[in-house]
GULUMLUM-108739 format. One line per 3 residues: for each residue x, y, z negated of C-alpha. Coordinates in Angstrom, 1 decimal. Layout:
N
X:Y:Z ~ ...
This chain:
297
0.0:0.0:0.0 ~ 1.5:3.4:1.0 ~ 1.7:6.4:-1.4
-1.4:8.1:0.1 ~ -3.6:5.0:-0.1 ~ -2.4:4.4:-3.6
-3.3:7.9:-4.6 ~ -6.7:7.6:-3.0 ~ -7.4:4.4:-4.8
-6.3:6.0:-8.2 ~ -8.7:8.8:-7.6 ~ -11.6:6.5:-6.8
-10.9:4.2:-9.8 ~ -10.8:7.3:-12.0 ~ -14.3:8.3:-10.8
-15.4:4.8:-11.6 ~ -14.0:4.8:-15.0 ~ -15.9:8.0:-15.8
-19.2:6.2:-15.1 ~ -20.1:7.6:-11.7 ~ -20.4:4.0:-10.6
-20.1:2.1:-13.9 ~ -23.8:1.6:-14.1 ~ -25.8:1.9:-10.9
-29.0:1.3:-12.9 ~ -28.7:4.8:-14.2 ~ -29.1:6.2:-10.7
-32.4:4.4:-10.1 ~ -34.4:7.4:-11.1 ~ -38.2:7.6:-10.8
-38.3:9.2:-7.4 ~ -41.8:9.7:-6.1 ~ -43.4:9.7:-2.6
-46.0:12.1:-1.2 ~ -49.3:11.4:-2.8 ~ -48.1:9.3:-5.7
-49.7:11.6:-8.3 ~ -53.2:11.5:-6.9 ~ -55.2:9.9:-9.8
-56.7:6.3:-9.6 ~ -60.4:6.1:-10.4 ~ -61.2:5.1:-14.0
-60.7:1.4:-14.6 ~ -58.9:1.2:-11.2 ~ -55.9:-0.9:-10.7
-52.9:-0.9:-8.4 ~ -50.3:-3.6:-7.7 ~ -47.4:-2.3:-5.7
-44.3:-3.9:-4.2 ~ -41.4:-1.7:-3.0 ~ -38.4:-2.4:-0.9
-35.6:0.1:-0.8 ~ -32.4:-0.1:1.4 ~ -29.7:2.5:1.3
-26.2:2.6:2.8 ~ -23.4:5.0:2.2 ~ -19.8:5.6:3.6
-18.8:9.0:2.1 ~ -17.7:9.3:-1.4 ~ -17.4:12.6:-3.4
-15.6:13.5:-6.7 ~ -16.0:17.0:-8.2 ~ -17.5:18.3:-5.0
-14.6:16.9:-2.8 ~ -14.8:14.1:-0.4 ~ -12.2:11.5:-1.2
-13.2:8.9:1.2 ~ -15.1:8.4:4.5 ~ -14.8:4.7:4.3
-16.3:4.1:0.9 ~ -19.0:1.7:2.0 ~ -21.8:0.8:-0.3
-25.1:-0.9:0.3 ~ -28.1:-1.4:-2.0 ~ -31.2:-3.7:-1.5
-33.6:-2.9:-4.3 ~ -37.1:-4.2:-4.9 ~ -39.6:-2.9:-7.5
-42.8:-4.5:-8.7 ~ -45.2:-2.0:-10.3 ~ -48.6:-2.5:-11.9
-50.9:0.4:-12.9 ~ -54.3:0.6:-14.6 ~ -56.3:3.7:-15.1
-58.3:4.6:-18.2 ~ -60.8:7.6:-18.3 ~ -59.9:10.3:-20.9
-62.8:12.6:-19.8 ~ -64.8:13.5:-16.8 ~ -61.8:14.7:-14.8
-58.8:13.1:-16.6 ~ -57.2:9.6:-16.6 ~ -54.3:8.0:-18.2
-52.4:5.4:-16.1 ~ -50.3:3.0:-18.2 ~ -47.9:1.2:-16.0
-44.9:-1.2:-15.8 ~ -42.1:-1.1:-13.3 ~ -39.5:-4.0:-12.9
-36.6:-3.3:-10.5 ~ -34.4:-6.1:-9.0 ~ -31.9:-6.4:-6.2
-28.4:-6.6:-4.8 ~ -25.5:-4.1:-4.7 ~ -22.4:-4.5:-2.5
-19.4:-2.4:-1.8 ~ -16.8:-2.5:1.0 ~ -14.0:-0.7:2.7
-12.2:1.6:0.3 ~ -14.8:0.6:-2.3 ~ -14.2:-3.1:-1.9
-12.5:-3.3:-5.3 ~ -16.1:-2.6:-6.8 ~ -17.3:-6.0:-5.6
-21.0:-6.9:-5.7 ~ -23.7:-7.8:-8.1 ~ -27.3:-9.0:-8.2
-29.9:-9.1:-10.9 ~ -32.8:-7.2:-12.5 ~ -32.9:-3.6:-13.5
-34.1:-2.1:-16.7 ~ -37.9:-2.5:-17.4 ~ -39.8:0.8:-17.2
-43.0:1.5:-19.1 ~ -44.9:4.8:-18.5 ~ -48.2:6.4:-19.2
-48.9:9.6:-17.1 ~ -51.9:11.7:-17.8 ~ -53.6:13.1:-14.7
-56.1:15.9:-14.8 ~ -58.1:17.2:-11.9 ~ -58.3:21.0:-12.7
-60.7:22.5:-10.3 ~ -63.1:22.0:-7.4 ~ -60.2:21.8:-4.9
-59.1:18.6:-6.6 ~ -55.8:20.1:-7.6 ~ -54.0:17.8:-10.1
-51.8:18.5:-13.0 ~ -49.9:15.5:-14.6 ~ -47.5:14.8:-17.4
-45.8:11.5:-17.5 ~ -43.6:9.9:-20.2 ~ -41.5:6.9:-19.2
-39.2:4.6:-21.3 ~ -36.4:2.6:-19.7 ~ -35.7:-0.5:-21.9
-32.1:-1.9:-21.7 ~ -33.2:-5.3:-20.4 ~ -31.5:-5.3:-17.1
-28.5:-7.2:-15.8 ~ -25.3:-5.6:-17.3 ~ -21.7:-6.7:-17.6
-19.2:-4.2:-18.9 ~ -16.5:-5.8:-16.9 ~ -18.3:-5.1:-13.6
-18.3:-1.8:-11.8 ~ -21.8:-2.2:-10.3 ~ -24.7:-3.0:-12.5
-28.4:-2.8:-12.1 ~ -29.0:-2.4:-15.9 ~ -27.8:0.7:-17.7
-27.2:-0.9:-21.2 ~ -28.8:2.1:-22.8 ~ -32.2:3.4:-23.6
-33.5:6.2:-21.3 ~ -36.5:8.5:-21.8 ~ -37.9:10.4:-18.7
-40.5:13.1:-18.8 ~ -42.1:14.0:-15.4 ~ -44.3:16.8:-14.6
-46.3:17.0:-11.4 ~ -48.7:19.6:-9.9 ~ -50.6:18.9:-6.6
-52.1:21.8:-4.7 ~ -54.8:21.0:-2.1 ~ -55.5:23.6:0.7
-57.0:23.8:4.2 ~ -58.9:20.6:3.5 ~ -56.4:18.2:4.9
-53.1:19.6:3.5 ~ -51.5:19.0:0.1 ~ -48.3:20.3:-1.6
-46.8:18.0:-4.2 ~ -44.4:19.5:-6.8 ~ -42.6:17.2:-9.2
-40.0:17.9:-11.8 ~ -38.5:15.6:-14.4 ~ -35.8:15.4:-17.0
-34.0:12.2:-18.2 ~ -32.5:11.7:-21.6 ~ -30.2:8.7:-22.6
-28.8:7.1:-25.6 ~ -25.2:6.0:-25.8 ~ -23.8:3.0:-24.0
-21.4:1.4:-26.5 ~ -19.9:-1.0:-24.0 ~ -19.3:1.3:-21.1
-16.2:-0.6:-19.6 ~ -13.9:-3.5:-20.1 ~ -12.1:-1.5:-22.8
-15.3:-1.3:-24.9 ~ -15.4:2.4:-24.8 ~ -18.6:4.3:-25.6
-20.3:6.8:-23.2 ~ -23.0:9.4:-23.5 ~ -24.8:11.3:-20.9
-26.2:14.8:-20.8 ~ -29.7:15.4:-19.5 ~ -30.4:14.8:-15.8
-32.9:16.9:-13.9 ~ -34.7:16.2:-10.7 ~ -37.0:18.4:-8.6
-39.0:17.1:-5.6 ~ -41.2:19.1:-3.1 ~ -43.4:17.4:-0.5
-45.9:18.6:2.0 ~ -48.5:16.1:3.4 ~ -51.2:16.1:6.0
-54.1:13.7:6.4 ~ -54.1:12.9:10.1 ~ -57.3:10.8:9.5
-59.0:9.6:6.2 ~ -56.7:6.6:6.5 ~ -53.5:8.1:7.7
-51.1:10.5:6.0 ~ -47.8:12.0:7.0 ~ -45.5:13.8:4.6
-42.0:15.2:4.2 ~ -39.9:17.2:1.9 ~ -36.8:17.6:-0.3
-35.4:16.6:-3.6 ~ -32.6:18.0:-5.7 ~ -30.6:16.4:-8.6
-28.8:18.4:-11.2 ~ -26.8:17.4:-14.4 ~ -26.2:14.0:-15.8
-22.6:14.8:-16.9 ~ -20.9:12.0:-18.8 ~ -18.7:11.8:-21.8
-16.4:8.7:-22.1 ~ -14.8:8.0:-25.5 ~ -15.7:11.5:-26.6
-14.1:13.2:-23.5 ~ -16.4:15.2:-21.3 ~ -16.0:14.1:-17.7
-16.0:16.3:-14.5 ~ -18.9:14.5:-12.9 ~ -21.7:17.1:-12.9
-24.3:16.0:-10.2 ~ -25.5:18.4:-7.5 ~ -27.4:16.4:-4.9
-29.8:17.4:-2.2 ~ -31.8:14.9:-0.2 ~ -34.7:14.8:2.3
-37.6:12.3:3.0 ~ -40.3:11.8:5.6 ~ -43.2:9.4:5.2
-46.1:7.7:6.8 ~ -48.9:6.2:4.7 ~ -51.6:4.1:6.1
-54.7:2.4:4.6 ~ -55.5:-1.1:6.0 ~ -59.1:-1.6:5.1
-60.3:-0.1:1.9 ~ -57.9:-1.7:-0.6 ~ -54.6:-2.3:1.1
-52.1:0.6:1.8 ~ -48.6:0.5:3.4 ~ -46.1:3.2:3.4
-42.8:3.8:5.1 ~ -40.3:6.4:4.2 ~ -37.0:7.5:5.8
-34.4:9.7:4.2 ~ -30.7:10.6:3.6 ~ -28.6:12.9:1.5
-28.0:16.4:2.8 ~ -25.2:17.1:0.3 ~ -23.6:15.6:-2.7
-21.0:16.5:-5.2 ~ -20.4:13.3:-7.0 ~ -20.5:9.6:-6.1
-22.1:8.2:-2.9 ~ -23.6:10.3:-0.2 ~ -26.4:8.3:1.3
-26.3:8.1:5.1 ~ -29.6:6.2:5.3 ~ -32.5:5.5:2.9
-35.5:3.3:3.9 ~ -38.3:2.8:1.5 ~ -41.2:0.5:2.1
-44.3:0.0:-0.1 ~ -47.2:-2.3:-0.1 ~ -50.1:-1.5:-2.4
-53.2:-3.4:-3.3 ~ -56.0:-1.3:-5.0 ~ -58.7:-3.1:-7.0
């Protein structure tokens, strides 16, 4: 290995040691899709199966690209169940459970990270959704708890579990206008407990709050077909390893476009394409494909 390659490898391994990649489960945030915060009818149920594929080649540290051959691929599935209870004439609470699972693999300059498969951390949530006016605008507040139940090995660089408790609070507002148009606004903050087995040395890590903002515009082409698109921005999530604050502040901007189609009255399929526009830390996604199958009953 020449001096340049050795230096590059050292930089990337340092980023890994500061938990940019130590627990991929921590990056599996509760990203939403257009229309996700429309309330279910009281006593309604939804069973959803997601498939998410993402690939990356560029890797960033402290805002600087350190590799254009840092190949990473994730194939993630999620199983989600939701039930709605009425709280009043225009309000419901939707307790739900989400279980991620999948496979992570690295190549190129990132080949030393290896690969891993397993299940992610179980997520339980209960968003409250209120229809606030005759236009059917919606205001929602959703608490979610991530249980440290996922696959985790402190000797591995890639993990689907985070080995820490996480609490996420998500606020959403939907504005309906011009009959067939809607504007979805979502903001959340994520708090985490310490990971006391953050790496092979048994060091402890902590994470500062992570913030995410999502904006989507959608249009009902027909009563059964909806198209949408928008942007998301991630900020924060800075780590401390063994008491030392790390230079891994996240600034990430991404975009998504989606197509949602009802098949009959109770089945819905959704496809979403996206990519990262900019990233300051970790992988910059070249391609993101999200697929969702939902059964309403």
